[in-house]
NUKEGU-902764 format. One record per residue (C-alpha): x, y, z; residue number from 1. Coordinates in nm, 4 decimals, decimal comma, always signed. Layout:
<nodes>
NODE/X/Y/Z/NUM
...
</nodes>
This chain:
<nodes>
NODE/-1,0110/+3,1322/-1,1769/1
NODE/-0,7783/+3,2774/-1,3740/2
NODE/-0,4684/+3,1626/-1,2056/3
NODE/-0,5709/+2,8313/-1,2646/4
NODE/-0,4359/+2,9133/-1,6312/5
NODE/-0,1641/+3,1168/-1,6090/6
NODE/+0,1501/+3,0007/-1,7824/7
NODE/+0,4803/+2,9726/-1,6968/8
NODE/+0,7076/+3,2108/-1,8946/9
NODE/+0,9743/+3,0255/-2,1063/10
NODE/+1,2264/+3,2901/-2,0491/11
NODE/+1,2175/+3,1656/-1,6710/12
NODE/+1,1906/+2,7813/-1,7559/13
NODE/+1,5139/+2,8266/-1,9745/14
NODE/+1,7213/+3,0663/-1,6686/15
NODE/+1,6073/+2,8047/-1,4671/16
NODE/+1,7628/+2,5151/-1,6510/17
NODE/+2,0980/+2,7100/-1,7030/18
NODE/+2,1102/+2,7972/-1,3122/19
NODE/+2,2369/+2,6612/-1,0069/20
NODE/+1,9485/+2,4393/-0,9989/21
NODE/+1,9863/+2,3078/-1,3593/22
NODE/+2,1330/+1,9435/-1,4741/23
NODE/+2,4601/+1,8014/-1,5827/24
NODE/+2,4543/+1,8566/-2,0069/25
NODE/+2,6316/+1,5330/-2,0884/26
NODE/+2,3569/+1,3705/-2,3762/27
NODE/+2,3960/+1,4085/-2,7901/28
NODE/+2,1387/+1,3018/-3,0484/29
NODE/+2,2980/+0,9615/-3,0115/30
NODE/+2,2524/+0,9124/-2,6833/31
NODE/+1,9469/+1,0380/-2,7042/32
NODE/+1,8252/+0,8379/-2,9834/33
NODE/+2,0009/+0,4929/-2,7631/34
NODE/+1,7610/+0,6045/-2,4625/35
NODE/+1,4495/+0,6171/-2,6831/36
NODE/+1,5124/+0,3119/-2,8558/37
NODE/+1,5877/+0,1704/-2,5147/38
NODE/+1,2407/+0,2753/-2,3739/39
NODE/+1,0674/+0,1492/-2,7093/40
NODE/+1,1432/-0,1713/-2,7975/41
NODE/+1,0776/-0,3807/-2,4752/42
NODE/+0,7607/-0,5732/-2,3265/43
NODE/+0,5509/-0,4446/-2,6476/44
NODE/+0,7605/-0,6517/-2,8523/45
NODE/+0,8510/-0,8924/-2,6583/46
NODE/+0,4906/-0,9456/-2,4930/47
NODE/+0,2016/-0,7928/-2,6231/48
NODE/+0,2712/-0,8935/-2,9930/49
NODE/+0,1599/-1,2398/-2,9141/50
NODE/-0,1729/-1,1021/-2,7000/51
NODE/-0,2590/-0,8553/-3,0046/52
NODE/-0,2339/-1,1123/-3,2471/53
NODE/-0,3950/-1,4030/-3,1260/54
NODE/-0,7295/-1,1863/-2,9442/55
NODE/-0,7487/-0,8792/-3,1607/56
NODE/-0,5946/-0,7849/-3,4414/57
NODE/-0,4839/-1,1154/-3,6506/58
NODE/-0,2629/-1,0624/-3,9299/59
NODE/-0,3658/-0,7635/-3,9330/60
NODE/-0,1272/-0,6678/-3,6615/61
NODE/+0,1026/-0,4960/-3,9211/62
NODE/-0,1817/-0,2808/-3,9852/63
NODE/-0,2276/-0,1850/-3,6004/64
NODE/+0,1432/-0,0919/-3,5618/65
NODE/+0,1137/+0,1136/-3,8253/66
NODE/-0,2169/+0,3237/-3,7024/67
NODE/-0,0334/+0,3324/-3,3258/68
NODE/+0,2790/+0,4518/-3,4987/69
NODE/+0,1384/+0,7235/-3,7360/70
NODE/-0,0531/+0,8542/-3,3925/71
NODE/+0,2644/+0,8446/-3,2501/72
NODE/+0,4565/+0,9937/-3,5586/73
NODE/+0,2012/+1,3145/-3,5197/74
NODE/+0,2613/+1,3622/-3,1620/75
NODE/+0,6517/+1,3301/-3,1969/76
NODE/+0,6955/+1,6216/-3,4376/77
NODE/+0,4846/+1,8088/-3,1602/78
NODE/+0,7483/+1,6846/-2,8554/79
NODE/+1,0364/+1,7719/-3,1121/80
NODE/+0,9003/+2,1545/-3,1748/81
NODE/+0,8211/+2,1841/-2,7685/82
NODE/+1,1954/+2,0063/-2,7430/83
NODE/+1,4123/+2,2326/-2,9501/84
NODE/+1,1788/+2,5589/-2,8204/85
NODE/+1,1932/+2,4719/-2,4023/86
NODE/+1,4946/+2,2170/-2,3845/87
NODE/+1,4412/+2,2179/-1,9901/88
NODE/+1,3323/+1,8683/-1,8332/89
NODE/+0,9980/+1,7754/-1,7270/90
NODE/+0,8811/+1,6662/-2,0862/91
NODE/+0,4830/+1,7308/-2,1837/92
NODE/+0,4404/+1,8668/-1,8071/93
NODE/+0,6373/+2,1284/-1,9035/94
NODE/+0,5563/+2,2132/-2,2204/95
NODE/+0,1682/+2,1823/-2,0935/96
NODE/+0,2387/+2,4380/-1,8156/97
NODE/+0,4076/+2,7152/-2,1001/98
NODE/+0,1461/+2,6330/-2,3577/99
NODE/-0,1707/+2,6175/-2,1921/100
NODE/-0,1408/+2,6875/-1,8232/101
NODE/-0,1210/+2,5696/-1,4643/102
NODE/-0,4077/+2,3565/-1,4176/103
NODE/-0,3119/+2,1761/-1,7574/104
NODE/+0,0372/+2,1214/-1,6809/105
NODE/-0,0004/+2,0052/-1,3321/106
NODE/-0,2703/+1,7570/-1,5220/107
NODE/-0,0243/+1,6112/-1,7738/108
NODE/+0,2175/+1,5546/-1,4613/109
NODE/+0,0092/+1,4260/-1,2389/110
NODE/-0,1077/+1,2022/-1,5855/111
NODE/+0,2677/+1,0700/-1,6364/112
NODE/+0,3643/+1,0081/-1,2689/113
NODE/+0,0755/+0,7234/-1,3119/114
NODE/+0,1960/+0,6145/-1,6591/115
NODE/+0,5653/+0,5774/-1,5795/116
NODE/+0,4845/+0,4766/-1,1869/117
NODE/+0,2891/+0,1671/-1,2903/118
NODE/+0,4484/+0,0957/-1,6306/119
NODE/+0,8300/+0,0606/-1,3940/120
NODE/+0,6384/-0,1473/-1,2002/121
NODE/+0,5033/-0,3600/-1,4607/122
NODE/+0,7847/-0,3784/-1,6819/123
NODE/+1,0015/-0,5218/-1,3445/124
NODE/+0,7545/-0,8067/-1,2462/125
NODE/+0,7928/-0,9102/-1,6952/126
NODE/+1,1584/-0,8658/-1,6144/127
NODE/+1,1561/-1,1167/-1,2871/128
NODE/+0,9288/-1,3508/-1,4706/129
NODE/+1,1713/-1,4000/-1,7666/130
NODE/+1,4789/-1,4093/-1,5579/131
NODE/+1,3138/-1,6927/-1,3468/132
NODE/+1,1901/-1,8664/-1,6921/133
NODE/+1,5727/-1,8316/-1,7842/134
NODE/+1,7287/-1,9572/-1,5022/135
NODE/+1,4659/-2,2442/-1,4814/136
NODE/+1,5587/-2,3450/-1,7918/137
NODE/+1,9452/-2,3817/-1,6827/138
NODE/+1,8478/-2,5818/-1,3946/139
NODE/+1,8070/-2,3364/-1,1525/140
NODE/+1,5025/-2,3450/-0,9675/141
NODE/+1,3728/-2,0543/-0,7506/142
NODE/+1,1084/-2,0864/-0,5025/143
NODE/+0,7614/-1,9420/-0,5431/144
NODE/+0,8028/-1,7774/-0,2446/145
NODE/+1,0470/-1,5284/-0,3290/146
NODE/+0,9355/-1,4856/-0,7189/147
NODE/+0,5530/-1,3810/-0,7451/148
NODE/+0,3484/-1,1720/-0,5480/149
NODE/+0,0883/-1,2770/-0,2442/150
NODE/-0,2195/-1,2819/-0,5039/151
NODE/-0,0410/-1,5422/-0,6763/152
NODE/+0,0175/-1,8035/-0,4073/153
NODE/+0,3647/-1,6162/-0,3314/154
NODE/+0,4848/-1,3746/-0,0567/155
NODE/+0,7094/-1,0978/-0,2362/156
NODE/+0,8665/-1,1172/-0,5510/157
NODE/+1,1845/-1,0120/-0,5008/158
NODE/+1,3924/-1,0080/-0,8283/159
NODE/+1,1484/-0,7489/-0,9441/160
NODE/+1,2567/-0,5358/-0,6488/161
NODE/+1,6252/-0,6044/-0,7089/162
NODE/+1,6443/-0,4812/-1,0605/163
NODE/+1,4254/-0,1752/-0,9562/164
NODE/+1,6754/-0,0968/-0,7384/165
NODE/+1,9749/-0,1529/-0,9420/166
NODE/+1,8173/+0,1021/-1,2014/167
NODE/+1,7841/+0,3512/-0,9216/168
NODE/+2,1326/+0,3118/-0,8207/169
NODE/+2,2681/+0,3308/-1,1622/170
NODE/+2,0708/+0,6539/-1,2287/171
NODE/+2,1427/+0,8140/-0,8802/172
NODE/+2,5590/+0,7883/-1,0113/173
NODE/+2,4604/+1,0097/-1,3166/174
NODE/+2,3167/+1,0157/-1,6331/175
NODE/+2,6300/+0,9283/-1,8115/176
NODE/+2,6681/+0,5828/-1,6963/177
NODE/+2,3379/+0,5623/-1,7094/178
NODE/+2,3495/+0,6375/-2,1079/179
NODE/+2,6015/+0,4301/-2,1771/180
NODE/+2,5237/+0,1102/-1,9869/181
NODE/+2,1757/+0,1514/-2,1947/182
NODE/+2,3664/+0,2014/-2,5026/183
NODE/+2,4877/-0,1390/-2,4509/184
NODE/+2,1805/-0,3071/-2,3970/185
NODE/+2,0286/-0,1133/-2,6842/186
NODE/+2,2700/-0,2912/-2,9191/187
NODE/+2,2247/-0,6056/-2,7715/188
NODE/+1,8364/-0,6232/-2,7636/189
NODE/+1,8298/-0,4677/-3,1563/190
NODE/+2,0784/-0,7689/-3,2316/191
NODE/+1,8586/-0,9491/-3,0983/192
NODE/+1,5382/-0,8643/-3,2901/193
NODE/+1,7326/-0,8344/-3,6146/194
NODE/+1,8862/-1,1867/-3,5690/195
NODE/+1,4837/-1,2836/-3,5180/196
NODE/+1,4206/-1,1200/-3,8222/197
NODE/+1,7147/-1,3252/-4,0314/198
NODE/+1,6360/-1,6457/-3,8844/199
NODE/+1,2930/-1,7098/-3,9342/200
NODE/+1,1786/-1,4746/-4,2842/201
NODE/+1,2520/-1,7649/-4,4430/202
NODE/+1,0020/-2,0294/-4,2453/203
NODE/+0,7012/-1,7497/-4,3842/204
NODE/+0,4021/-1,8885/-4,4893/205
NODE/+0,1761/-1,6645/-4,6781/206
NODE/-0,1189/-1,9134/-4,6258/207
NODE/-0,0942/-1,7895/-4,2603/208
NODE/-0,2079/-1,4594/-4,3465/209
NODE/-0,5248/-1,5624/-4,4435/210
NODE/-0,7916/-1,4267/-4,2811/211
NODE/-0,6050/-1,1080/-4,2703/212
NODE/-0,8449/-0,9109/-4,1001/213
NODE/-1,0473/-1,1726/-3,8742/214
NODE/-1,1703/-0,9527/-3,6141/215
NODE/-1,2605/-0,6815/-3,8473/216
NODE/-1,1469/-0,3466/-3,8313/217
NODE/-1,2793/-0,2524/-3,4798/218
NODE/-1,0319/-0,5235/-3,3718/219
NODE/-0,7262/-0,3617/-3,5594/220
NODE/-0,8355/-0,0734/-3,3415/221
NODE/-0,8752/-0,2173/-3,0325/222
NODE/-0,5280/-0,3635/-3,1300/223
NODE/-0,3668/-0,0753/-3,1639/224
NODE/-0,5002/+0,0834/-2,8482/225
NODE/-0,3507/-0,2034/-2,7047/226
NODE/+0,0270/-0,1955/-2,9254/227
NODE/+0,0336/+0,1427/-2,8450/228
NODE/+0,2126/+0,0082/-2,5274/229
NODE/+0,4724/-0,1149/-2,7121/230
NODE/+0,5577/+0,2946/-2,8720/231
NODE/+0,5558/+0,4489/-2,5076/232
NODE/+0,9119/+0,5717/-2,4234/233
NODE/+0,9895/+0,7884/-2,6996/234
NODE/+0,8190/+1,0597/-2,5077/235
NODE/+1,0805/+1,0149/-2,2179/236
NODE/+1,3517/+1,1058/-2,4521/237
NODE/+1,2158/+1,4527/-2,3949/238
NODE/+1,2482/+1,4313/-2,0289/239
NODE/+1,6470/+1,4399/-2,1034/240
NODE/+1,6181/+1,7740/-2,2887/241
NODE/+1,8026/+1,9808/-1,9829/242
NODE/+2,0850/+1,7615/-1,9907/243
NODE/+2,1144/+1,7487/-2,3745/244
NODE/+2,4102/+1,9371/-2,5403/245
NODE/+2,2764/+2,1772/-2,8070/246
NODE/+1,8924/+2,0565/-2,7494/247
NODE/+1,7564/+2,2622/-3,0201/248
NODE/+1,9433/+2,0400/-3,3161/249
NODE/+2,0034/+1,6889/-3,0707/250
NODE/+1,6208/+1,6827/-2,9014/251
NODE/+1,4394/+1,6297/-3,2637/252
NODE/+1,6662/+1,4223/-3,4047/253
NODE/+1,6507/+1,1947/-3,0656/254
NODE/+1,2693/+1,1699/-3,1058/255
NODE/+1,2147/+1,1469/-3,4800/256
NODE/+1,4984/+0,8572/-3,5204/257
NODE/+1,4286/+0,6239/-3,2326/258
NODE/+1,0506/+0,6306/-3,3266/259
NODE/+1,1064/+0,5381/-3,6884/260
NODE/+1,3767/+0,2919/-3,6211/261
NODE/+1,1693/+0,1297/-3,3825/262
NODE/+0,8037/+0,1324/-3,5938/263
NODE/+1,0066/-0,0341/-3,8600/264
NODE/+1,1690/-0,3171/-3,6295/265
NODE/+0,7752/-0,3255/-3,5373/266
NODE/+0,6452/-0,4085/-3,8529/267
NODE/+0,9004/-0,6083/-3,9792/268
NODE/+0,8786/-0,8681/-3,6268/269
NODE/+0,4833/-0,8293/-3,6682/270
NODE/+0,4798/-0,9331/-4,0190/271
NODE/+0,7042/-1,2400/-3,9620/272
NODE/+0,5557/-1,3439/-3,6646/273
NODE/+0,2051/-1,3807/-3,7707/274
NODE/+0,3779/-1,5626/-4,1173/275
NODE/+0,5514/-1,8432/-3,9730/276
NODE/+0,3006/-1,9313/-3,6989/277
NODE/-0,1142/-1,9117/-3,7715/278
NODE/-0,2209/-1,6115/-3,5184/279
NODE/-0,4479/-1,8785/-3,3370/280
NODE/-0,1246/-2,0589/-3,2077/281
NODE/-0,0843/-1,7442/-2,9778/282
NODE/-0,3675/-1,7867/-2,7814/283
NODE/-0,1991/-2,0511/-2,5802/284
NODE/+0,0272/-1,9574/-2,2701/285
NODE/+0,3495/-1,9918/-2,3682/286
NODE/+0,2307/-1,7793/-2,7096/287
NODE/+0,0722/-1,4819/-2,5503/288
NODE/+0,3608/-1,4473/-2,2437/289
NODE/+0,6736/-1,4869/-2,5266/290
NODE/+0,5603/-1,4675/-2,8631/291
NODE/+0,8700/-1,4158/-3,0286/292
NODE/+1,0788/-1,7084/-2,8628/293
NODE/+0,7599/-1,9446/-2,8305/294
NODE/+0,7481/-1,8873/-3,2632/295
NODE/+1,1690/-1,9331/-3,3004/296
NODE/+1,0405/-2,2490/-3,0856/297
NODE/+0,7942/-2,3827/-3,3408/298
NODE/+0,9925/-2,3516/-3,6277/299
NODE/+1,2721/-2,5618/-3,4500/300
NODE/+1,5197/-2,2818/-3,3636/301
NODE/+1,5428/-2,3746/-3,0446/302
NODE/+1,8855/-2,2110/-2,9929/303
NODE/+1,7525/-1,8826/-3,1250/304
NODE/+1,4603/-1,8929/-2,8731/305
NODE/+1,7211/-1,8999/-2,5808/306
NODE/+1,8642/-1,5945/-2,7509/307
NODE/+1,5901/-1,4537/-2,7876/308
NODE/+1,4816/-1,5003/-2,3901/309
NODE/+1,8282/-1,3302/-2,3107/310
NODE/+1,7462/-1,0232/-2,5392/311
NODE/+1,4387/-0,9947/-2,3640/312
NODE/+1,5886/-0,9739/-2,0654/313
NODE/+1,7761/-0,6737/-2,2036/314
NODE/+1,4980/-0,5142/-2,3702/315
NODE/+1,2577/-0,5035/-2,0706/316
NODE/+1,6106/-0,3999/-1,8425/317
NODE/+1,6071/-0,0736/-2,0505/318
NODE/+1,2551/-0,0131/-2,0772/319
NODE/+1,2523/+0,0077/-1,6900/320
NODE/+1,5690/+0,2389/-1,6492/321
NODE/+1,4487/+0,4636/-1,9077/322
NODE/+1,0919/+0,5069/-1,7400/323
NODE/+1,2350/+0,5446/-1,4310/324
NODE/+1,4600/+0,8242/-1,5550/325
NODE/+1,1778/+0,9830/-1,6989/326
NODE/+0,9356/+0,9679/-1,4343/327
NODE/+1,2463/+1,1028/-1,1639/328
NODE/+1,2786/+1,3829/-1,4113/329
NODE/+0,8796/+1,4723/-1,3917/330
NODE/+0,9374/+1,4727/-1,0136/331
NODE/+1,2176/+1,7086/-1,0216/332
NODE/+1,0372/+1,9353/-1,2496/333
NODE/+0,7239/+1,9874/-1,0925/334
NODE/+0,8878/+1,9943/-0,7318/335
NODE/+1,1114/+2,3314/-0,9245/336
NODE/+0,7747/+2,4836/-0,9927/337
NODE/+0,6456/+2,4150/-0,6233/338
NODE/+0,3253/+2,1986/-0,7017/339
NODE/+0,4850/+1,8944/-0,5309/340
NODE/+0,7148/+1,9520/-0,1971/341
NODE/+1,0382/+2,1373/-0,3127/342
NODE/+1,2502/+1,8754/-0,1502/343
NODE/+1,1463/+1,6186/-0,4407/344
NODE/+1,3648/+1,8868/-0,6913/345
NODE/+1,6980/+1,9200/-0,4983/346
NODE/+1,9900/+1,7783/-0,6936/347
NODE/+2,2677/+1,5440/-0,5520/348
NODE/+2,5808/+1,8052/-0,5399/349
NODE/+2,8304/+1,5485/-0,6164/350
NODE/+2,6890/+1,3635/-0,9652/351
NODE/+2,4444/+1,6601/-1,0228/352
NODE/+2,1209/+1,3971/-1,0713/353
NODE/+1,7827/+1,3895/-0,8688/354
NODE/+1,8938/+1,1353/-0,6657/355
NODE/+1,5706/+1,1900/-0,3809/356
NODE/+1,3167/+1,1711/-0,6253/357
NODE/+1,4881/+0,8637/-0,7849/358
NODE/+1,4983/+0,6831/-0,4198/359
NODE/+1,1389/+0,8085/-0,3393/360
NODE/+1,0120/+0,6618/-0,6756/361
NODE/+1,2549/+0,3162/-0,6623/362
NODE/+1,0754/+0,2427/-0,3224/363
NODE/+0,6959/+0,3054/-0,4465/364
NODE/+0,7270/+0,1063/-0,7920/365
NODE/+0,9808/-0,1584/-0,5664/366
NODE/+0,6951/-0,1559/-0,2884/367
NODE/+0,3935/-0,2368/-0,5750/368
NODE/+0,6477/-0,4869/-0,7851/369
NODE/+0,7404/-0,6955/-0,4883/370
NODE/+0,3520/-0,7107/-0,3197/371
NODE/+0,1111/-0,6616/-0,5951/372
NODE/+0,0296/-0,8178/-0,9126/373
NODE/-0,0043/-0,6306/-1,2364/374
NODE/-0,3211/-0,7028/-1,4689/375
NODE/-0,4672/-0,4847/-1,7596/376
NODE/-0,1655/-0,2360/-1,7036/377
NODE/-0,0970/-0,1913/-2,0407/378
NODE/-0,4271/-0,0302/-2,1100/379
NODE/-0,4134/+0,1901/-1,8608/380
NODE/-0,0619/+0,2903/-1,9210/381
NODE/-0,2141/+0,3713/-2,3037/382
NODE/-0,5064/+0,5857/-2,2067/383
NODE/-0,2496/+0,7824/-1,9973/384
NODE/-0,0309/+0,8763/-2,2554/385
NODE/-0,2620/+0,9096/-2,5303/386
NODE/-0,4150/+1,1935/-2,2902/387
NODE/-0,0743/+1,3046/-2,2823/388
NODE/+0,0040/+1,3470/-2,6667/389
NODE/-0,3425/+1,5267/-2,6929/390
NODE/-0,2506/+1,8179/-2,4997/391
NODE/+0,0648/+1,8344/-2,6067/392
NODE/-0,0506/+1,8594/-2,9852/393
NODE/-0,3247/+2,1166/-2,8593/394
NODE/-0,0471/+2,2895/-2,6957/395
NODE/+0,1683/+2,3357/-3,0060/396
NODE/-0,1253/+2,5198/-3,1819/397
NODE/-0,1925/+2,7624/-2,8922/398
NODE/+0,1944/+2,8857/-2,8928/399
NODE/+0,2006/+2,9352/-3,2451/400
NODE/-0,0920/+3,1683/-3,2023/401
NODE/+0,0247/+3,3101/-2,8826/402
NODE/+0,3849/+3,3059/-2,8691/403
NODE/+0,5166/+3,3047/-3,2481/404
NODE/+0,8009/+3,5505/-3,1768/405
NODE/+0,9853/+3,2488/-2,9776/406
NODE/+1,2405/+3,0947/-3,1838/407
NODE/+1,2066/+2,7566/-3,3057/408
NODE/+1,5368/+2,5607/-3,4434/409
NODE/+1,2562/+2,2574/-3,5415/410
NODE/+0,8521/+2,3791/-3,6595/411
NODE/+0,6144/+2,0820/-3,7115/412
NODE/+0,5638/+2,0554/-4,1047/413
NODE/+0,2553/+2,1019/-4,2326/414
NODE/+0,0977/+2,3284/-3,9892/415
NODE/-0,1660/+2,3180/-3,8371/416
NODE/-0,2932/+1,9762/-4,0040/417
NODE/-0,0484/+1,7587/-3,7903/418
NODE/-0,1154/+1,8478/-3,4707/419
NODE/-0,4769/+1,8207/-3,5433/420
NODE/-0,4117/+1,4447/-3,6745/421
NODE/-0,2405/+1,4009/-3,3688/422
NODE/-0,5364/+1,5011/-3,1567/423
NODE/-0,7853/+1,3410/-3,3575/424
NODE/-0,5554/+1,0079/-3,4263/425
NODE/-0,4850/+0,9903/-3,0174/426
NODE/-0,8512/+1,0098/-2,9334/427
NODE/-0,9690/+0,7858/-3,1928/428
NODE/-0,7428/+0,5235/-3,0309/429
NODE/-0,8686/+0,5607/-2,6949/430
NODE/-1,2091/+0,4983/-2,8336/431
NODE/-1,0406/+0,1140/-2,8615/432
NODE/-0,9999/+0,0690/-2,4665/433
NODE/-1,2188/-0,0821/-2,2330/434
NODE/-1,4425/+0,0884/-1,9971/435
NODE/-1,2681/-0,0151/-1,7239/436
NODE/-0,9638/+0,1876/-1,8226/437
NODE/-1,1817/+0,5170/-1,8551/438
NODE/-1,2485/+0,4380/-1,4707/439
NODE/-0,9967/+0,3849/-1,3459/440
NODE/-0,8080/+0,6666/-1,4915/441
NODE/-1,0808/+0,8878/-1,4386/442
NODE/-1,0742/+0,8056/-1,0541/443
NODE/-0,6947/+0,9292/-1,1031/444
NODE/-0,7399/+1,1941/-1,2591/445
NODE/-1,0231/+1,3021/-0,9652/446
NODE/-0,7779/+1,2451/-0,7189/447
NODE/-0,5152/+1,4411/-0,9030/448
NODE/-0,7242/+1,7600/-0,8828/449
NODE/-0,8153/+1,7259/-0,5237/450
NODE/-0,4347/+1,7307/-0,4977/451
NODE/-0,4466/+2,0428/-0,6469/452
NODE/-0,6794/+2,2617/-0,5014/453
NODE/-0,5810/+2,1487/-0,1273/454
NODE/-0,1812/+2,1891/-0,1968/455
NODE/-0,0543/+2,2300/-0,5437/456
NODE/-0,2266/+2,5447/-0,6494/457
NODE/-0,1601/+2,7535/-0,2627/458
NODE/+0,2163/+2,6483/-0,3309/459
NODE/+0,3101/+2,7429/-0,7321/460
NODE/+0,5841/+2,9554/-0,6928/461
NODE/+0,4563/+3,0859/-1,0123/462
NODE/+0,1379/+3,1928/-0,8024/463
NODE/+0,3165/+3,3246/-0,5082/464
NODE/+0,5689/+3,5595/-0,7431/465
NODE/+0,2494/+3,6669/-0,9005/466
NODE/+0,1525/+3,8230/-0,5833/467
NODE/+0,4827/+3,9646/-0,4787/468
NODE/+0,4614/+4,3666/-0,5102/469
NODE/+0,6901/+4,4356/-0,8106/470
NODE/+0,9880/+4,6096/-0,6021/471
NODE/+1,0129/+4,2820/-0,4021/472
NODE/+0,9903/+4,0452/-0,7159/473
NODE/+1,2842/+4,2999/-0,8403/474
</nodes>
């Protein structure tokens, strides 16, 4: 059983990233920051703010975002140290494999497959809803049969499938094209968020912030667990490590800058949202689905609401793009290690991108988005991410003890307090999630263990190399 905890040598990981199976290096600190903002600002700020304010946090939504942001900050610092030390594809999966052992690496990888796949389908369905609504406002009404799933009275959600297909094509064509398009989208949606702040801040009524914590502190914690979905994405920056120029310096910058920028925007937007309209108003369907546009409508700025809708579409598009990017890179890393079929790790010779894994991810997500309704998904994605963050923070502690000799161009400050606080804060947020979310996660976890013992453990390249005679390996 000791082979379950065999760790992949970091020197071997670095050699792979520089070899023929490595990915093209074309990203800088600015690209990574844009990638992070592109993944973070989207469904959370444009949708979940209304749900959390109305049902869980009230005006204390600010505290919910602060709690989530703080937990993410601790985890982000740990990600930054790992990314500077092990600048290869795979994100938390690779870090877990190198720091804690193969079984933990597999658990994180399996966990991230669920997080990204469900997240991509969910975001695509949200994108479809915004597009259909915007087209309806200008007199173009798409039939219900092609815009919602069979479970909702339709036949197939074609817009959701189309956006997934377009994003897959963009990813396969090359990461430089991807980062360029993503950069434009990020600028648009950040501009829209700033426009909302400028337009709405003058309409804030402090009386709307009373009572500040209508559901108690437990409501704030539950709200933090829900809006945690809003921060999911900064970890996707670390999946691009192998495609980054000078990753030891640029990866920590991209991770930390994107998180700080988005946290500041979230706090400002949540304060204004609950200040211009009473939190109970967001219980309406419109307030739940599009709270930012709804708030502007309530104060008579209808043209601003329309612009926000366009920004929301851009925001959700970039989230879908970065999540699919991250998913395909995790597949790539796991396949290269032999834990899933090696063919999934093949790199397209023309574009130097993992075309096959991207195609498979896109197909699965498109079918899910086209034929199934995705509900209560934000909590399922949140629990998976929180669990991965806990393992990453633990991995920092283990490697500091066992591999103090490794070069670290960035070190987690206030060690070991920071990673310990990361573990405790993420675990605390998990307690705010519903029991049914725990059950779904446990089922997926059990399925992953079955796959590992039935296939992955026997096909692990690290295990096969260790079983060869020394002369054969040489």
